[in-house]
C-alpha positions as CSV (number, residue, x, y, z in Angstrom):
1,M,0.3,25.1,0.1
2,P,2.1,22.1,-1.1
3,S,0.8,20.0,-4.0
4,S,3.1,17.4,-4.9
5,R,2.5,13.7,-3.7
6,Y,5.2,11.6,-2.8
7,A,5.3,7.7,-1.1
8,L,7.8,6.6,0.7
9,I,7.9,3.0,0.9
10,V,10.0,1.2,3.9
11,A,11.0,-2.2,3.3
12,G,13.6,-3.5,5.5
13,G,12.2,-6.4,7.5
14,S,14.2,-9.6,7.8
15,G,11.3,-12.4,8.1
16,V,12.4,-13.7,11.8
17,R,9.1,-13.9,12.9
18,M,7.8,-15.1,9.9
19,G,10.3,-18.3,9.9
20,A,10.9,-17.4,6.4
21,E,14.2,-17.7,4.4
22,I,13.9,-14.4,2.8
23,P,12.6,-11.3,4.1
24,K,9.0,-11.2,4.3
25,Q,8.2,-8.3,1.6
26,F,9.7,-10.7,-0.9
27,L,7.2,-13.7,0.3
28,C,4.8,-14.3,-2.5
29,V,1.0,-13.5,-1.8
30,N,-1.7,-14.8,-4.8
31,G,1.3,-15.2,-6.9
32,L,3.2,-11.5,-6.3
33,P,5.8,-10.6,-3.6
34,I,3.9,-8.4,-1.0
35,L,6.1,-5.4,-1.6
36,M,4.8,-5.5,-5.5
37,H,1.1,-5.6,-4.3
38,T,2.0,-2.5,-1.9
39,L,3.5,-0.3,-4.4
40,K,0.6,-1.3,-6.8
41,V,-1.7,0.6,-4.8
42,F,0.2,3.9,-4.5
43,Q,0.5,3.6,-8.4
44,H,-3.5,3.7,-8.8
45,L,-3.8,6.4,-6.8
46,T,-4.8,9.7,-8.9
47,P,-2.6,11.7,-9.3
48,C,0.0,9.1,-9.0
49,P,2.5,10.1,-6.2
50,S,6.2,9.9,-6.8
51,I,7.4,6.5,-5.3
52,F,10.3,5.8,-3.4
53,L,11.4,2.6,-2.1
54,V,13.8,1.9,0.6
55,L,15.5,-1.5,1.1
56,P,18.7,-2.2,2.3
57,E,21.7,-2.3,-0.2
58,S,21.9,-5.9,0.2
59,E,18.8,-6.7,-1.3
60,H,18.7,-4.6,-4.4
61,S,20.0,-7.0,-6.4
62,R,17.5,-9.4,-5.4
63,W,14.7,-6.9,-6.1
64,D,16.1,-6.1,-9.6
65,N,15.9,-9.7,-10.5
66,L,12.3,-10.3,-8.9
67,C,11.2,-6.9,-11.0
68,K,12.5,-8.7,-14.0
69,Q,10.9,-12.2,-13.1
70,Y,7.5,-10.8,-12.6
71,S,7.7,-7.9,-15.5
72,F,6.9,-5.3,-12.8
73,T,7.6,-1.9,-14.4
74,I,5.7,0.8,-11.9
75,P,8.2,3.8,-11.9
76,H,9.9,3.9,-8.6
77,T,13.2,5.0,-7.3
78,L,15.4,2.7,-5.3
79,V,16.9,4.1,-2.5
80,V,19.8,2.6,0.2
81,G,18.4,2.0,3.8
82,G,20.1,2.1,7.1
83,D,20.7,0.0,10.1
84,T,17.5,1.3,11.7
85,R,14.0,2.3,10.3
86,Y,14.6,5.7,11.7
87,Q,17.7,5.9,9.2
88,S,16.1,4.3,6.4
89,V,13.3,6.7,6.4
90,K,15.7,9.5,7.0
91,N,17.8,8.2,3.8
92,G,14.3,8.1,2.0
93,L,13.3,11.7,2.7
94,N,16.7,12.8,1.9
95,S,16.1,11.7,-1.7
96,I,13.2,13.5,-2.3
97,K,13.8,16.8,-3.6
98,G,11.1,19.7,-3.7
99,D,8.3,20.4,-1.3
100,G,5.0,18.7,-1.0
101,L,3.2,16.0,1.1
102,V,4.9,12.5,1.8
103,A,3.2,9.2,2.7
104,I,5.5,7.2,4.7
105,H,4.2,3.5,4.4
106,D,5.0,0.3,5.7
107,G,6.4,-2.5,2.5
108,V,4.4,-5.2,4.2
109,R,1.2,-3.5,4.5
110,P,-0.4,-4.6,0.9
111,L,-3.8,-4.3,2.0
112,V,-4.4,-0.5,2.6
113,S,-7.1,1.0,0.3
114,L,-7.0,3.9,-2.1
115,A,-9.4,5.7,0.1
116,L,-7.8,5.4,3.3
117,I,-4.7,6.7,1.4
118,D,-6.4,9.4,-0.1
119,K,-8.1,10.7,2.9
120,C,-4.7,10.8,4.7
121,F,-3.5,13.1,2.3
122,N,-6.3,15.3,2.3
123,E,-6.3,15.6,6.2
124,A,-2.3,16.1,5.9
125,L,-3.1,19.0,3.7
126,R,-5.5,20.5,6.0
127,Y,-3.7,19.8,9.2
128,G,-0.1,19.1,8.4
129,N,0.0,15.4,8.9
130,A,-2.4,12.7,9.3
131,I,-2.1,9.0,11.1
132,P,-4.4,6.4,10.6
133,A,-5.0,4.4,13.6
134,V,-7.8,1.9,15.1
135,R,-8.8,1.2,18.4
136,P,-8.4,-2.0,20.3
137,V,-11.4,-4.6,20.2
138,E,-9.8,-6.6,23.3
139,T,-9.9,-5.3,26.6
140,V,-6.5,-3.5,27.4
141,R,-4.0,-4.3,30.4
142,M,-0.7,-2.6,31.3
143,G,2.1,-4.0,33.3
144,G,3.8,-7.0,34.1
145,E,2.7,-10.6,34.1
146,S,1.6,-10.5,37.7
147,N,1.2,-6.9,38.0
148,S,-1.0,-5.2,35.5
149,K,-4.4,-3.4,35.7
150,Q,-6.6,-2.6,33.2
151,V,-6.8,0.5,31.0
152,S,-9.5,2.2,29.1
153,R,-9.6,1.0,25.5
154,E,-11.1,4.0,24.3
155,N,-7.8,6.1,25.1
156,C,-6.0,3.7,23.1
157,W,-5.1,3.3,19.5
158,L,-3.2,0.9,17.5
159,V,-1.3,2.9,14.8
160,Q,-1.0,1.8,11.1
161,T,0.7,3.5,7.9
162,P,0.6,5.5,5.5
163,Q,1.5,8.3,7.8
164,V,1.5,11.6,6.1
165,F,3.4,14.9,6.6
166,N,4.3,18.0,5.1
167,L,7.6,17.0,3.6
168,S,9.6,20.1,4.8
169,V,8.5,19.4,8.4
170,I,9.1,15.9,8.8
171,K,12.6,16.3,6.9
172,R,13.5,18.8,9.8
173,C,12.0,16.4,12.3
174,Y,14.3,13.6,11.1
175,T,17.3,16.0,12.0
176,S,16.8,14.9,15.5
177,P,19.4,12.2,16.8
178,Y,18.1,8.8,16.8
179,N,16.0,7.9,20.1
180,P,14.9,4.1,21.1
181,N,11.3,5.8,21.7
182,F,11.3,6.7,17.6
183,T,8.8,3.6,16.7
184,D,7.1,5.5,13.9
185,D,7.1,8.7,12.3
186,A,4.5,10.2,14.2
187,S,6.8,9.9,17.3
188,V,9.7,11.3,15.8
189,A,7.4,14.3,14.2
190,E,5.9,14.4,17.8
191,H,9.4,14.8,19.2
192,G,10.0,17.6,16.8
193,G,7.2,19.6,18.1
194,E,4.4,18.6,16.1
195,S,0.7,17.8,17.2
196,I,-0.3,14.6,15.7
197,R,-3.8,14.3,13.8
198,I,-5.0,10.9,14.2
199,I,-8.1,9.5,11.7
200,E,-9.6,6.4,11.6
201,G,-8.0,3.5,9.9
202,E,-8.8,0.1,8.6
203,R,-9.1,-2.9,10.1
204,E,-7.9,-5.0,6.9
205,N,-4.4,-2.6,6.9
206,I,-2.7,-4.8,8.7
207,K,1.3,-5.5,8.7
208,I,2.0,-9.0,7.4
209,T,4.3,-10.4,10.2
210,T,3.5,-13.8,10.7
211,P,2.5,-17.2,8.6
212,A,-1.2,-16.2,9.9
213,D,-1.0,-13.0,8.3
214,I,0.1,-14.4,5.0
215,A,-3.1,-16.5,5.1
216,I,-5.4,-13.5,6.1
217,A,-3.9,-11.0,3.4
218,E,-4.4,-13.7,0.8
219,A,-8.1,-14.4,1.6
220,I,-8.6,-10.5,1.5
221,L,-6.7,-9.9,-1.7
222,L,-8.9,-13.1,-3.3
223,S,-12.2,-11.3,-2.2
224,R,-11.3,-8.2,-3.7
225,D,-10.8,-9.9,-7.0
226,V,-14.2,-11.4,-7.0
């Protein structure tokens, strides 16, 4: 039964929706780049997983400079990203040698808790994978602007990360040709014949995408430091 733990942090965002001059993963929240907050969470796990960080090659020098600027010394392996998230994850997976469980996580989700990551690892050890998700609190409608219908939110999930898999299984699934319907790692695994195990996620585990998300993240991080 696999026991080694790996964390694959994927950070290839451009910052377009943020309206920022630099990619959003490098924006500062509470005095530290978002991406560093994310790596710090995984570094505090017990046992600490081996961390692999996937960045576009064009951003490697920026990351190196930021690590020096902030005296950031958490051990990690830097991996060259691809043109798509799919290719970036595939590159990251191929850089991991050995076997075990891998947590694939968005670099701009710095608010994930240690408890949720541990739960994902433990559930994946038992079931082969674990995908955190929350149910929508708003009413949900499907369709176009003038042609929609209400659907039950009890049957809907808003999917988060980390998504944890048996490493050898998810590597096999990532040998499939790219498909535009691969919107996350669970969709790749499902295409590869795997049944997806959903577990309850966390409302605070937001993906920082807009300026409003920055303000929310700052408030949550400040409350945790109190």
